[in-house]
N, C-alpha and C positions, 0 to 999 in steps of 0.2 A: 367389233370386235369386244365380246361383253367381258363386263370385270370377271376374272377369276378369285374363287375363293378358297384357297386349300386350307383345311382343319379338318378337326378330328371330332367325335362328337363327344367326347371324353375333356377335351381341352378346355380351358376355362376360359379363354376369348371367341371361341366360334361361337356359344348360343349370341351371344351381346352384338358380335356383328351381322351378324342371321337377324336380328331382331331388328337393326336398323336399316340392313339391306328392304326388309318386309315393309317395313313402317314407311319408309318412302317410294315403294315400289320400282328399287333400282334393278334392273337384268343383272344378272349375273348366273355367273355357271360354277358349280361344286364343284370341289375335287377332295375327295374323303380321300385322308393321308395316315398310315400306320406309325404309330411315335417310334422314335428310332431308340432305342434303348431304354434309358429311365426320361431321357429330354422330358417326356407330357406332363411324369410327374415334377418335375423341374418348374416348369411352363405353372401348373396350377399350383405350386407352393410359393416359389417366391414373391405374387402379390401378397395371397392371405399372412404369408408370417412377417414379409414387411409392416404393413397395416397394424396387425395384433402387437408389433412388438412398438410400433409408438405409441398403440392403446394401453399395453402392458405394458415397461419390457422387461426381457425376457432375464432373467436372473441367472446370475453367475452359477448356479447347482443345478444348471440345464448345459454344461461347456457342449455335449454334443451337437444341441440345437441351436446353441449360437453359432460355431464353427459351419455348420451348415449353412445358416443365414447370411453370416460373410462369402458363403463359396457362390451363393446365391448371385450376390450383389458382384464376384467378380467376373463373372461370365457377362463378356460387353454386352451382348443381346441384351441381358435385363439393364446393366447402368445404362446401358445408352438412354432405357423405356426409362429411368429414373432420372437424368439428367433431362430429359426432354420434358420436366412434369414436371420440373423445380418452380416454375411458375404459378403453379398451382396451389402450393404449397399453406399460403397465407389464404385458403377457401376451405382446408382441409378443420371441420368442425370443433375439433377439440383441440386444436394450435395442433404444428406440426414441430416434431423434438429438432435442436440444430444438428441431426447426424441424419444418417445413413440407417 
């Protein structure tokens, strides 16, 4: 049974996974999924907002954006990704801050 990739054309991760699968000639089946509610937007925004805040901390003058970032970090799926990648922080080119 081949690997099954569940993704969406507009998601932030699908192209990355597809590139790796194509590059390694890994057999797989692709199942396109429609986003549920605003989850696709959250999935796309979370990594970008997370790293943007590392490079240039979001100022207190943007309380809604800061609150949105905090809500994203509160999502179990994103918090898990952040925790699983902590060992990579020393390799972040600009230096990782001591915060999430």
